[in-house]
C-alpha positions in Angstrom: -0.9 19.0 29.0 -1.3 15.7 27.2 0.4 14.7 24.0 -0.8 11.9 21.8 1.4 10.1 19.3 0.7 7.0 17.2 3.1 4.1 17.1 4.2 1.9 14.4 3.1 -1.2 16.3 1.0 -3.0 13.7 0.8 -6.4 15.5 -2.9 -6.0 16.6 -4.0 -4.4 13.3 -5.7 -5.6 10.2 -4.9 -3.6 7.1 -6.4 -3.5 3.6 -4.5 -2.3 0.5 -6.2 -1.1 -2.6 -3.8 -1.0 -5.5 -4.4 0.3 -9.1 -3.5 -2.1 -12.0 -3.0 0.9 -14.3 0.8 1.6 -14.5 1.3 -1.8 -13.0 5.0 -1.9 -13.4 5.1 1.1 -11.0 2.2 0.0 -8.7 3.8 -3.4 -8.2 6.8 -1.7 -6.6 4.5 0.4 -4.4 2.7 -2.8 -3.3 5.9 -4.5 -2.5 7.0 -1.4 -0.5 3.7 -1.3 1.5 3.9 -5.1 2.3 7.5 -4.7 3.5 6.7 -1.7 5.7 3.7 -3.5 7.2 5.9 -6.5 8.0 8.4 -4.2 9.6 5.6 -2.8 11.7 4.6 -6.3 12.8 1.4 -6.6 10.9 0.9 -10.3 10.3 0.7 -11.5 6.7 -2.7 -13.0 7.2 -4.0 -9.7 8.6 -3.3 -8.0 5.2 -5.7 -8.1 2.3 -5.1 -6.7 -1.2 -7.8 -5.5 -3.6 -6.7 -4.8 -7.2 -8.7 -2.0 -8.9 -8.6 -0.9 -12.5 -7.2 2.6 -12.1 -6.6 5.4 -9.7 -10.2 6.8 -10.0 -11.5 3.6 -8.6 -9.4 3.8 -5.5 -11.8 6.0 -3.5 -14.9 3.8 -3.9 -12.9 0.6 -3.1 -11.2 2.1 -0.1 -14.6 3.2 1.1 -16.0 -0.3 0.8 -13.0 -1.7 2.6 -13.2 0.9 5.4 -17.0 0.3 5.8 -16.6 -3.4 6.0 -15.6 -3.2 9.6 -12.8 -5.7 9.0 -9.9 -3.3 8.8 -8.1 -0.8 11.2 -6.5 1.0 8.2 -6.6 1.1 4.5 -3.7 1.9 2.1 -4.4 3.3 -1.4 -1.7 2.8 -4.0 -1.6 4.1 -7.6 0.5 5.9 -10.1 -0.7 8.8 -12.3 1.8 10.1 -14.8 1.2 13.4 -16.7 0.3 13.0 -20.3 -0.6 15.5 -23.0 -4.1 16.4 -21.8 -5.8 17.7 -18.7 -6.9 14.2 -17.7 -3.9 13.9 -15.3 -5.1 17.0 -13.4 -8.6 15.6 -12.9 -7.5 12.1 -12.0 -5.0 13.3 -9.4 -7.4 15.8 -7.8 -10.4 13.4 -7.6 -8.4 10.5 -6.4 -6.8 12.5 -3.5 -10.1 14.2 -2.6 -12.0 10.9 -2.7 -9.5 9.0 -0.5 -9.4 11.9 2.0 -13.2 11.9 2.1 -13.2 8.2 2.9 -11.1 8.7 5.9 -13.2 11.6 7.1 -16.5 9.8 6.6 -15.5 6.5 8.1 -12.9 7.3 10.7 -10.7 4.6 9.2 -7.3 6.0 8.2 -6.4 5.9 4.5 -2.7 5.9 3.8 -2.3 7.8 0.5 0.3 6.2 -1.7 -0.7 7.5 -5.1 2.1 8.9 -7.1 1.4 12.0 -9.2 4.5 12.3 -11.4 5.6 14.3 -14.4 7.6 11.4 -15.9 7.8 7.6 -15.8 11.4 8.0 -14.4 10.1 9.9 -11.4 7.5 7.3 -10.8 10.0 4.5 -11.0 12.3 6.3 -8.5 9.5 6.6 -6.0 8.3 3.0 -6.4 11.5 1.0 -6.7 14.0 2.7 -4.4 13.5 1.3 -0.9 14.4 4.5 0.9 12.0 6.5 -1.3 9.2 4.0 -1.7 5.9 5.9 -1.3 4.0 2.6 -0.8 6.0 2.0 2.3 5.5 5.5 3.5 1.7 5.3 3.0 1.6 1.9 4.9 3.5 3.3 7.9 1.3 6.4 7.9 -1.8 4.2 8.0 -0.5 2.1 10.9 0.6 5.2 12.9 -2.7 7.0 12.4 -4.7 3.9 13.3 -2.9 3.7 16.6 -3.2 7.5 17.2 -6.9 7.3 16.6 -7.2 4.4 19.1 -5.4 6.5 21.7 -7.7 9.4 21.2 -10.9 7.5 21.7 -12.6 8.0 25.1 -11.8 5.1 27.4 -14.5 3.5 29.6 -14.1 0.8 32.2 -13.6 -2.4 30.2 -13.4 -0.6 26.8 -10.5 -0.6 24.4 -8.0 -3.3 23.5 -8.5 -5.2 26.7 -12.1 -5.7 25.7 -11.1 -6.8 22.2 -11.7 -3.5 20.4 -9.2 -3.0 17.6 -7.4 0.4 17.1 -8.8 2.5 14.3 -12.0 0.5 14.0 -15.3 2.3 14.5 -17.8 0.4 16.7 -20.4 0.2 14.0 -20.5 0.7 10.2 -23.5 1.8 8.2 -24.7 -0.4 5.5 -24.9 0.7 1.9 -28.0 2.8 1.3 -30.9 0.6 0.3 -29.0 -2.7 0.9 -30.1 -5.1 3.6 -27.3 -6.5 5.8 -26.1 -9.9 4.9 -28.4 -12.6 5.9 -31.3 -10.2 6.5 -34.6 -10.7 4.7 -35.7 -7.9 2.2 
């Protein structure tokens, strides 16, 4: 019987972070936690790119674009949704989670989900500013571990894999956006 486990070795990986600007006092802490966790995993600072999106609902479309770019082994989605007086909270939370999960399933690129869904601002602060509880760091570590696990599950062929320069978590080809010509191609 074989067992597969991902590792937290981020040295060979390129990681993108998509972070919501909404509730920025909270998401800044999540971003700091994610960057710190990636550094602990050995991801080089120049192998980390950050995309700032308006709000949590924009995270799925941006994580999808990052995943499809072929430049990243993993993507981390960070945001904070805090319950208000209307049902808006319920829809934003559900669609953001569903969308980010769908991105990972469609692209094969892991998406670490670090979107807080809290009842109060105090709960959100606790999960973004306390190093031991920082959900941005948890999401980043999860993305690294999953990228490495996926790489270990791919069938190996003579000359394939890291030795041939293939990066963990990266699919061999990425489809282009429907109706769009690849860069440099004539229309």
